[in-house]
N, C-alpha and C positions, 0 to 999 in steps of 0.2 A: 594362222598359228600364232601371230604376234600377240593376240589378246590373252594367250595363255599366261603371260607375265602378270595379268591382272587377277588371275584366279587364285583360289585358296591353295594352301599347301596340300591339303587332302586331295583336291582335284588335280593338282600337278603330279602328285605321286600316283594317282589313278591313271593319269595319261602315261606316265613312265611304265608302270607295271602292265598296262594294256598295249604297250608298244605303239602308242599313238604318237609318241615322240621319244627321242633318246636323251640321255643325260647330256651328251655333247650338244645336241640341238637346243636343249633347254638352257644350258649355260650360255651358249652364244646369244640367245634371245635376251637374256638378262644383261650380258655384257654390252649388247647394243643399246639397251635402255640407259644404262649408266653412262656410256660414252656420248650419247646424244645430248646430254645436258651437263657439261663439265662444271658450269658455274653453280650448280645446285648444291654441291659440297655435302651430300649425304654420305655417299661411299667415297672415301678419299684415298684409299690405298687398295690397288688391285694388282694381282700378278696373273695376267691372262693366260700365259703359258702353263703356269701351275694349275689354274682352274681347268684348262682343257685336258691336261694330263689326268687330273682327278676324275673328270667326267668320263674320259675314255676308259679309265680303270673301272668305274662304276658300270659302264655299259658292258664291259667284258665280264664282270662278275654276274650281272643279270643274265647274260647270254649263257653262262655256265649253270644257271639255275639258282644262283645265290640270291637271297632276299634279306634285306635289313630294313628297319623301320623308316629310315630316311634316305634310302639308297638313291643317289643321283639328284637329291633336292638341293638347290642353291640356298645357302644361308648366309646372312650378313652378321658380322660380329662387331660389337662396340670396340672402339679403339683403346679401351681401357683393359681389355682382356688380351693376355699374351697369346700369340699365335706363332707356332714353330715356323721359322723361315720367312715370316711376313712382318714387316715393320709394325711396331706397336709404340705409339708415342704418348697416348693420353693427353694429347694437345699441348705437350710441353716441349719447348725448343731444345732443352737439354736431353730429351729422348728422341730427337729427330732421326737419329741413326740407330735406334735400338731395334735389333732383330733378334728375338728370343730363340733359343735352341730347344725350348720346351713349350708345349701348349699349356694354357690354363686347364685345370681339371675339367671344367665344363666344356671347353672346346674339344678336349680329347673325347668326351662322351659323345659329342656331335659327330666327330669323325668316325668313332667306332660304330655309330648307327648308320653310317654311309653318307652323311651330309657332305656337300662340297662347300668349302669355305670360300665364298665368292669374293669377299673383300672386307675391309674395316670401315666402320661408320664413325662419323665425326662426333667429337665431344668438346665441351669447354675445358680449359686447362685444369688438370687434376680432378676433373668431374665436379668442380666447385662453382657451379652456377646453374640457374634454372632456365637459361637459354643456351644456345650452342654456337660458340664462336671461338676462334683462337688465331694466333698470328701465323701458325703453320699453314692452315688450310682455309681460313676465312670463316664466314658465317653460313650456317645451314638455315635457310628460311622455311617458313611454313609452306607446304606444297599447295595449300588452298589460297594463300595470299602472301606473296613474298615480302610484303612489308611487315608481316607479323612473325613471331617466333615459332619455331617448331617445339619449343620447350627444352628442358635439359634436366639432368645432364645427358640423358639418352635421347637427345633430339635427333641425332644422326640415324640410329636404328629405326625410330618411329617414322621419320620422313622417308626412309628408304622403303619400308613396307607400304606406306601410303602411295608412293610414287611408282610402284611396280618394279623397283630395283631387286627385290627378293620377296618371296612369299612368307618368309620367316626370318626373324632377327633375334639376336640375344643381346640384351643390355643389362643394366643393373639399376637397383632402386634402393635408395636410403630415405631421403625426404621427398618421395614422390618422383624420383628421377626417371622412372619408366611410366608411371601412371599419368603424370601431367603431360608429357609428350604424346602418349597414346590419346588422351582427351583432345589435345590441341590439333593433332594430325588426323584423327578419325579412324584409329585402329584399336584393336583389342591389346591390352597390356596387362600382364599378370605379375604381381609381386607374390611369389610363393611363400608358404610358411617358412620362417627363418630356419635355416639349418638343413633344409632337405635338398638343396642344390649346392655342391661344393664350390667354394669361392676362391681357393688358392689360385694365384696367378692374375688377380685383379689389381689394377693400379688406380688410385692409391690403396694399399701400401706400395712402397717402392719395389722394383724388380728384385726378385730373390727372397722376399719376405714369405714366410709360411703362414702368417696370420692375416686376417682382414677385420674390418670393423664389426662391432657386435650387433649392428642393426642392418648391415648390408645384406641384400639378397641379389641374386642374378635373376633376370626377368625376361621372359620371352615376349615378343611382339608378333601379332598375326592378324589375319583378316577375319577369322571366325573363332568362336569359342572351341570348336572341334580341333582347330589347328593348335590352340593352347594345350588341349589335352594330349595331342600328338607330341608336342614339345615336352610336356611333363613326363610322358612315358620314357623319354630318353634322359632327361636332365635330373629327375628326382632319383638320386642314387647316393650311396655312401661315398665319401672321399676314398681315394686309393688306400690311405693308411687305415681306414676302418673297414674296408671291404672284406677283410679276412673273416670277420665274425658277424658284422652287422648286415642286415637286409632292410630294405625300405618298401613297405607295401601301403600305399595310401588307401583309405577306405573309400568305397563308392559314395556317390551323392546320396544324401538323405532321402530324396524323393525324385521321382521322374516327371511329375507334372506340377505346374505352378499352383494349382488348387490345393495341393497338399502342403505348401510351404507357409510357415509362420514368418512373416517378414517385418523386421523393424524398419520404420520409415522416419527418416530424419532429413527433411528437404531444405531446412534453413536454420540458422542460429544467429542471434544478435552479435555473437563474438566474431563471426566471419560471414556476414550476410551476402547472399548471392544477388546477381543483377536480375532484372525483370525477365529477360529472355531465358535465363537459366531456370528461374522460377516457373515460367510457362512450360518449359520442357519437363520439369519434374511433375507438374500437374498432369501432363499428358501421360507420363510414365505411370503415375498413380492410377489413372483411369484404365490403362491397359492391364495393370496388375489386378485391379478389382474386377474387371471384365473377365479375366482368366480364372477368377475364383480364389486368388491368393488371400490369405488373411493378413491384414496390415495392422501394425500397432504403431501409431504415430505419437503416443503419449509417453512411452517408456524410453528413457535415455540410459544407455549403459554407463556413461561417464559424463563429466562436465568437460566441454570442449576446450575451454580456456585452461583449466587445470591440467588436462591431458597434454595440451600443446606445450605448456611450460615445462613439464617433465621431459617431453620429447626433445626440446631444444637443449636442455641441460645435458642430457645423455648424448645428443648428437655432437655438441661442441666438445664434450669430454673425449669421445672416441676419436675425433679428428685431431686431437693433440699429439697422437703417437708419432706422427711424421713431421711435426713442426720442426724447422731448423733450430738448433740449440740457442743461437743468439736471439732469434725472434721469440722463442718461448720464454727465455729469460726476461726479455723486455715486457712481454705480456704479464708475466708474474709480478714484475715491479709495478706495472700499471694497476693490476688487480689489487695490490696492497694499498693503493691510494684511494680506492673507491669509498665513497661515503656509504654508510650502512643503509641509508634510505634511497640510494640511487637505484631506480628500477628501469633505467633506459635499456634499449636493446643492446647497446654496446657493453653495458655493465653485465647484462645476462651472458653475453658471449664471453667476456673475460672470466667471469665466475665459473662458467661451465668448462671453459678451455683449461683453466689452471686449477681446477678443483683438487683438493687433497684426496688421497685414496679413501679415507674415511667418508668424505663427502660423496664420493662416487658410490661407495657401498650403501650408503643411506638412500641415494637415488635409485640404485639397483633394487633395494628392498621395496621401495615405492612401486617400481615397475613390476616386480613380482606380485605384489598385492593387487595391482591393477590387472594383471593377467588373470588372477583369480576372479576379479569382478566380471571381466569379459566371459570367462568360462561359465560363470553362473548365469549370465545373460543368455548365453547360447543353449542353456538347458530349456529355455522357454521360447527362444527365437532360433530360426535356422540360419538366417543371414540378416545383415543390416545394409540398407541402401541409403546412400548419401550423395550430395554433390561431389564432383571431383575438384572443382575450383570455383571461385566466385563468378567467373566469366568464361567465354570461349577464348581462343588464342589472343593474347595481347600484342601490342606493337613491339617489335624487336627494339631493345634498348642497349645494344652493344656499344653505341657511341657515347652513352652517358656514364659518368662515374657512379659507382655503386650507391653512394649517398644520395644521388638525385633520382634514382630509379623508383618507379611507382606504378601502380595500375589505376585505371579509372573504372569505377563501378557505378553505373547509372549517373554519370557526371560528377561523382565524388572521388577525390584523390585518396587512394588507400596505400598502405605499405606494400612494397614489392613482394615480400615473402608471404603476404596473405594468399598468394597463389598455391601454397602447399599446406595450408592449415588443415584442410579436410583430409588430405592423404596422410598427414602426420598421425591421424588417429590410429592407424594400423601398425606403423613402423616399429615403434619401440616395444610393443607388446607381441611382436612376432607373428601377427595374424596374416592369413592369405587375403589378398585384395585384388580385384580386377576392375579395370575401367572398360566400359562397353559404349561404343558409339550409338546414339539413339536419335539424333536429329541434327538440324542445322539452324543457324541464326538467319535473320533476314538477309545478311550479307554472304550467306553460303559457307560460314565457318562451322566445322563439326562441333557437336556438343555430346557429352555422354554423362553417364552416372557411374558411381563407385559402388561395388558390392564387396562387403567385408564378411568373412566367415570364420568359423571356429578353427582353432589351431589344428593343423594337419588335415583338415577337411577341405583341401583345395578342390577336390572333385565336386563338392557341393557348390562352391563358388563358381566354377566354370559351367556347371549344369544350369544354375540360375541365369548366368550370362547368356547361355544359348537360348533358354526358354524366354528370357526377357526380350532379346533381339527378335525372336520369332513373334512374340506377342505384340511388339511395337512396330511390326512390319518392316524391320530392317533387313536388307539383303546381305549385310555383312556384320 
């Protein structure tokens, strides 16, 4: 029975509905896995008594003939999402004792579907890093090599699913915050189309805020693409304030077989070159796609990677300014006023985006909207686009280094730390669905995957291609 914790969410639900296990037994198995490795720091807050009570209630409901999509399934939630009665810190010492009296809207959807909230998963402070460590709970390492990072900011949820702590987890994604950890930890991670999963109750913004960032999405982690579809069935819904009138019905996948798909193929780019092992993996994926009969277009590029990335960072820095402390923001404004016109350094870009006037943001938003039209036109002739997720597999954890000294190594060359997110940034500001799919391993045994980007609101096409690709590539997960 213990290997049940390594099975997919679909398989665990099948075991529950077939009475091969109970919700209480399944919860106990996962609690045992979490307790067996306390230094792993993936799931950092658990209320075992509450978990057992929820599991018993699920068993009683099933005994009475009740059925819900996730009835009795253990789910882990990122510690940036508020959970009623369960500590939610977002990795911040000032929120160490924050116990919400209300669930985030997406957490409420999970509970309504019968899921058992098993615990909270670790994050970097305020979700502002692409590795996962904080002073409250420590570092969450990569489950495949504990000297390497699990990624961030949703490193805790990704590591939890990879390590068997839960079959399904809910994180969030802005600059690849879910897809990068999914790639590093070897699990599926979906950034849904922006706006289809309600985000109220996500920190940051601070507790009590009704709004969230204009590029943030909540993102499920799972072991299979079918599990992601299961999560979408529950999470893709109007917010409570809109549910009176609005309904959400995602269209089905464009095709059922790879041979019918027109696939854009973008395996590398001089602006963010990948390492040799990533290149070899993409060559193998290309061979699998061609063998399955898919039609690949490696010549057409929907956008310029460098230009798109610059717009992404401008909008990201701008949306992050909402919660900056007043004195810190005033200091940043003063610094921005002293920048030379020809200063194109990363810090200058940060200051300009962070302190942009509303008119400047409107102009950037207009650029984004026009870029969305470019993507829409691209998807008239292509069904999906496949790219790398990152230049490499999981990099060494750099928690002990100051941000200015952090970097990555790509085939022996030192590269900027945030090159890790350049490929995932393609989808974020233009609101497109994107999934990362584990497809292989490095010589050292580290997971590697690819990114699939699809048309706006066609999330089912993205998850369908993910399933077909994993099958074509011989992946069991």
